[in-house]
C-alpha positions as CSV (number, residue, x, y, z in Angstrom):
1,X,-4.5,-9.4,9.7
2,X,-2.2,-8.4,6.4
3,X,-2.1,-5.3,4.7
4,X,-0.7,-4.8,1.6
5,X,-0.6,-1.5,0.1
6,X,0.5,0.0,-3.5
7,X,0.6,3.5,-4.3
8,X,2.6,5.8,-7.3
9,X,4.8,8.2,-5.0
10,X,7.9,7.9,-2.7
11,X,6.5,7.4,0.5
12,X,7.3,10.6,3.1
13,X,7.4,13.0,-0.1
14,X,5.1,15.4,-0.6
15,X,1.4,15.1,-2.0
16,X,0.4,12.3,-2.0
17,X,3.4,10.9,0.0
18,X,2.5,12.5,2.9
19,X,-1.1,11.3,3.1
20,X,0.2,7.9,2.2
21,X,3.0,8.2,4.6
22,X,-0.2,9.2,7.4
23,X,-1.7,6.5,6.5
24,X,0.7,3.9,6.7
25,X,2.0,5.0,10.4
26,X,-1.5,3.7,11.3
27,X,-1.5,1.1,9.7
28,X,1.7,-0.3,10.6
29,X,1.5,1.3,14.7
30,X,-1.8,-1.5,14.8
31,X,1.1,-4.4,13.3
32,X,-1.5,-4.8,10.0
33,X,1.6,-4.1,8.2
34,X,2.9,-6.2,5.8
35,X,4.3,-4.2,2.9
36,X,4.6,-1.7,1.1
37,X,5.1,-1.1,-2.7
38,X,6.0,2.5,-4.3
39,X,8.5,4.8,-5.6
40,X,10.8,5.1,-3.1
41,X,11.3,5.8,0.7
42,X,11.3,9.3,1.9
43,X,10.9,8.7,5.9
44,X,12.4,6.6,8.8
45,X,9.5,5.8,10.8
46,X,8.5,2.5,9.3
47,X,11.0,0.0,8.7
48,X,12.9,-0.1,5.8
49,X,11.7,-4.1,5.9
50,X,8.4,-2.7,4.9
51,X,9.0,-1.1,1.9
52,X,9.1,-2.3,-1.2
53,X,10.5,0.8,-3.7
54,X,11.0,0.4,-7.7
55,X,14.7,0.4,-7.7
56,X,15.6,-0.2,-11.2
57,X,12.9,-1.1,-13.1
58,X,12.3,-1.5,-17.0
59,X,10.6,1.5,-17.9
60,X,13.7,3.5,-17.0
61,X,14.5,3.6,-20.2
62,X,11.2,5.0,-21.8
63,X,12.7,8.5,-18.8
64,X,13.1,10.6,-21.8
65,X,9.1,9.9,-23.5
66,X,6.8,12.8,-22.4
67,X,4.8,12.5,-19.4
68,X,2.2,11.8,-20.7
69,X,3.3,8.4,-21.8
70,X,6.4,8.1,-19.3
71,X,4.1,7.9,-15.9
72,X,1.3,5.6,-17.3
73,X,4.1,3.2,-18.2
74,X,5.5,3.0,-14.8
75,X,2.2,2.8,-13.0
76,X,1.8,-0.7,-14.8
77,X,5.2,-1.2,-14.1
78,X,4.9,-1.0,-10.4
79,X,0.9,-2.8,-10.4
80,X,3.4,-5.5,-11.7
81,X,5.7,-5.3,-8.6
82,X,2.4,-5.0,-6.7
83,X,1.1,-8.5,-7.7
84,X,4.1,-9.4,-7.5
85,X,3.6,-8.7,-3.9
86,X,0.4,-10.2,-3.1
87,X,1.9,-14.3,-4.1
88,X,3.8,-14.0,-0.9
89,X,0.1,-13.4,1.0
90,X,-2.4,-10.7,2.2
91,X,-5.7,-10.6,3.5
92,X,-6.3,-6.8,2.4
93,X,-5.0,-4.8,-0.6
94,X,-5.4,-0.9,-0.5
95,X,-5.0,0.0,-4.0
96,X,-4.4,4.2,-6.1
97,X,-6.4,5.0,-9.0
98,X,-4.4,4.5,-12.5
99,X,-1.4,2.3,-10.8
100,X,-4.1,-0.8,-9.5
101,X,-5.7,-2.5,-12.3
102,X,-3.6,-6.0,-12.6
103,X,-3.3,-6.0,-8.7
104,X,-7.3,-5.8,-8.5
105,X,-7.7,-8.4,-10.7
106,X,-5.4,-11.0,-8.9
107,X,-7.5,-10.2,-5.3
108,X,-10.2,-10.7,-6.8
109,X,-9.4,-13.9,-7.9
110,X,-8.0,-15.1,-4.7
111,X,-10.6,-13.5,-2.7
112,X,-8.5,-11.2,-1.1
113,X,-10.3,-7.7,0.2
114,X,-9.7,-4.9,-2.2
115,X,-10.2,-1.4,-2.1
116,X,-9.3,1.8,-4.8
117,X,-8.5,5.2,-2.6
118,X,-8.9,7.9,-5.5
119,X,-7.7,11.0,-5.3
120,X,-9.6,14.8,-5.2
121,X,-9.1,16.6,-7.7
122,X,-5.6,18.9,-7.8
123,X,-6.8,22.1,-5.5
124,X,-5.9,24.1,-8.4
125,X,-9.6,23.1,-10.0
126,X,-11.7,21.8,-7.2
127,X,-13.0,24.9,-6.8
128,X,-14.5,25.4,-10.5
129,X,-15.7,21.7,-9.9
130,X,-17.7,22.1,-6.7
131,X,-18.9,25.7,-7.9
132,X,-20.5,23.9,-11.8
133,X,-21.2,20.8,-9.1
134,X,-23.1,22.4,-6.4
135,X,-24.4,24.4,-9.6
136,X,-26.3,21.4,-11.4
137,X,-27.4,20.9,-8.3
138,X,-29.5,24.2,-7.4
139,X,-27.3,25.0,-4.3
140,X,-25.8,28.4,-4.1
141,X,-22.0,28.2,-4.1
142,X,-20.0,30.2,-1.5
143,X,-15.9,31.2,-2.4
144,X,-13.9,31.0,1.6
């Protein structure tokens, strides 16, 4: 099985970079990892030949724009790069929300199994969201 994994972060960096790195270590250990498409690579356990970082990309010229404009363009650039990697062959695609629309469409057209991971809310807002949802269900929310 050949798995292509795409995420809009640096592998091994903080936050989602850590989460994705843990998943990728397992995929690599089983011999399924074909390629990782990411903003960069900050780890040494998975050989660099499996990581396709976005080195120079055209969207860099927009990096002086406010984040709300720049990051969506950067994620679309990652998605385009991922499609190019998928064209080389994959049995399964794992993408993250916000950066996988073209990749998912490509996979659907070619029958490649794919799934989209959507991270949970930021920890600053999680308690508020959970409390509100529990309230709507009539469940008492107890803070830890």
